[in-house]
C-alpha positions, -999 to +999 in steps of 0.1 A: -095+151+363-107+179+342-140+190+355-167+217+357-183+217+323-167+198+297-136+217+305-112+189+292-111+209+259-074+206+256-075+169+259-082+169+221-043+174+219-038+139+232-060+123+205-045+112+172-031+143+156-043+153+120-018+163+095+001+196+102-017+213+072-051+203+085-045+215+120-068+245+132-060+266+161-084+286+185-063+317+180-044+314+148-019+343+154-010+333+190+017+310+202+004+282+225-030+282+211-052+252+217-060+230+188-095+234+173-116+205+161-148+219+148-177+200+137-188+200+099-218+224+091-247+199+095-238+186+130-229+221+141-264+235+132-280+206+150-260+209+181-264+247+182-302+242+177-305+216+205-282+236+230-298+269+225-332+254+228-321+240+262-307+273+274-339+294+263-360+269+280-340+270+312-340+309+311-376+316+304-393+284+319-376+292+353-384+328+350-421+320+345-419+297+378-403+325+398-426+353+386-457+330+393-447+321+428-435+355+439-464+376+423-495+354+431-502+357+469-520+323+467-487+306+460-469+321+489-461+289+508-429+274+523-428+247+496-435+271+467-407+295+481-382+265+480-394+258+444-390+294+433-354+293+447-346+261+431-359+278+398-334+307+405-306+282+405-317+267+373-323+301+357-288+311+367-274+280+350-293+291+319-278+327+321-244+322+333-233+287+323-251+273+293-246+302+267-208+299+271-207+262+272-226+261+238-198+279+222-171+258+239-189+224+232-195+231+196-164+251+186-141+232+210-125+265+221-130+290+250-132+325+237-144+343+270-112+348+289-093+330+315-110+350+344-145+340+332-133+304+327-129+303+365-161+319+372-180+298+348-167+266+366-176+282+401-212+290+389-216+257+375-206+238+408-225+263+429-258+260+411-256+223+408-250+220+447-277+247+453-302+226+433-296+193+451-297+209+485-331+227+477-344+193+464-332+177+498-351+204+518-382+199+496-381+161+503-380+169+540-409+194+536-431+168+517-421+141+543-435+162+571-466+173+550-475+136+542-468+121+576-486+148+596-506+171+572-525+189+600-495+196+621-473+204+590-481+242+587-467+248+623-436+228+617-425+239+582-431+276+583-420+304+559-392+314+581-379+278+583-381+276+545-362+308+543-335+294+566-332+262+541-330+285+511-302+306+527-281+276+539-284+259+505-271+290+488-244+300+512-229+266+515-229+260+477-214+294+468-188+294+498-177+259+489-172+263+453-155+296+452-131+288+481-123+254+464-116+268+430-105+302+441-077+289+464-065+263+439-069+235+465-086+214+437-054+212+416-029+202+443-007+174+430-018+180+394+006+207+386+025+188+359-008+178+342-022+214+342+011+228+329+010+202+300-026+209+290-026+247+295-032+264+262-047+296+250-083+291+241-088+262+266-108+262+299-098+232+320-102+231+358-082+203+373-097+183+401-076+159+421-089+126+433-095+139+469-119+167+457-135+145+431-145+121+460-157+152+482-178+164+453-193+129+447-201+126+485-218+161+484-239+148+457-244+113+469-253+119+506-284+143+500-293+119+471-294+091+496-314+112+520-340+120+493-344+084+482-350+072+517-375+102+524-394+096+492-395+058+497-411+064+532-435+092+517-448+068+489-454+040+515-471+062+539-492+079+511-503+043+500-513+033+536-531+066+540-552+061+507-561+026+518-572+036+553-594+065+538-609+041+512-617+014+537-631+040+562-654+055+536-667+020+526-673+011+562-691+045+571-708+047+537-695+082+531-693+095+495-678+130+503-642+134+515-636+151+549-614+181+551-586+159+564-591+135+535-586+163+510-556+178+527-538+144+528-547+137+490-534+171+481-501+166+500-498+131+483-502+147+449-477+173+455-452+148+469-456+128+437-450+157+415-419+167+435-407+131+435-407+132+399-385+164+400-360+147+421-360+116+399-353+139+369-325+155+387-309+122+396-313+108+361-297+139+347-267+143+371-259+107+383-242+096+351-219+127+352-210+121+387-203+084+382-182+092+352-163+118+373-154+096+400-145+066+377-124+088+354-103+103+383-094+068+395-089+051+362-066+076+344-090+100+326-103+074+301-135+091+291-135+103+255-142+141+252-175+137+231-188+112+257-179+137+285-197+165+267-229+144+262-231+137+299-224+175+307-253+184+285-277+159+299-269+174+333-274+209+320-308+200+304-320+193+339-323+230+344-349+232+316-369+202+327-385+213+359-407+240+344-421+214+320-427+190+349-447+217+368-465+227+336-475+191+331-486+184+367-497+217+382-528+234+368-522+265+389-489+269+370-506+266+335-531+291+346-503+316+360-484+312+326-515+323+307-519+353+329-481+363+325-479+357+288-513+376+280-501+405+302-532+401+326-505+399+353-499+437+349-535+445+360-544+459+394-550+432+420-538+405+396-518+391+426-549+379+443-564+359+414-576+324+424-554+300+407-569+269+421-599+250+406-609+235+440 
């Protein structure tokens, strides 16, 4: 299985060959160059526009999230530190993975050297895994916050959040770099790798065992998140009904402090639940295709694989849009950053909440 980031570039050589005169090569003057299958001008411009827009949104959107949370003291909370670290993973996808994948996807050639091909794939796997483990810890955070909002501050502390962030990053980086760095991923696929290796290609072979491991590393935290959010929304609904019935019985019009805390935690859980759902919708087709392809003899056409990869990449650009839509504090922070007011003295103590 050729994995990483649409790295089955050389599989084009297995498709029906054009006439010898029409064949284009990635490197015209080098023996063993990969065959180039460029798009015509119109589709090329469209693809570059769509892909560059995604990369720019991933870089600057997530940069705004990180600056907002780290600069404004009011946003210094365990949950928000997890969100900032998640934004860092998405930002890194936008910086180290997407720009190079744009050229590879549109030009069908890898022009950035064999060494960076390896790093590119390592970064891709690392940041994807980091994202899912951050989201898993955020789900746990929201579960504790909704089930016991008054005890929550003593249970999910900043130091505990820091441990979650460190473990997410360390595991993801160590796993991906040791797997791809040692070559364990390609054991048993030596003949296939040899047949597909060409200059201007960037294919990372992944045998069935490691494809299965990668799928489980995605599937298990996904299952945990689905279970936690199912419980969160059931509990949130029960809480809302209890508060409503209690208010009717006692004739109260104003909400108590406990009611307001519970309401705020439910709203945060709903927003972050949408973030998790967006991640799953983006990455699930890719992982399902990966495991199916590995066990059914690499049947996925290159263009279908590229589409699935870019749907997954676009997830890195989606989270800032979700926060902008659901969090008034984020919209206010963006205005302060974009207008330069963030550079003023004491800007870090500005009140971002309307309540």
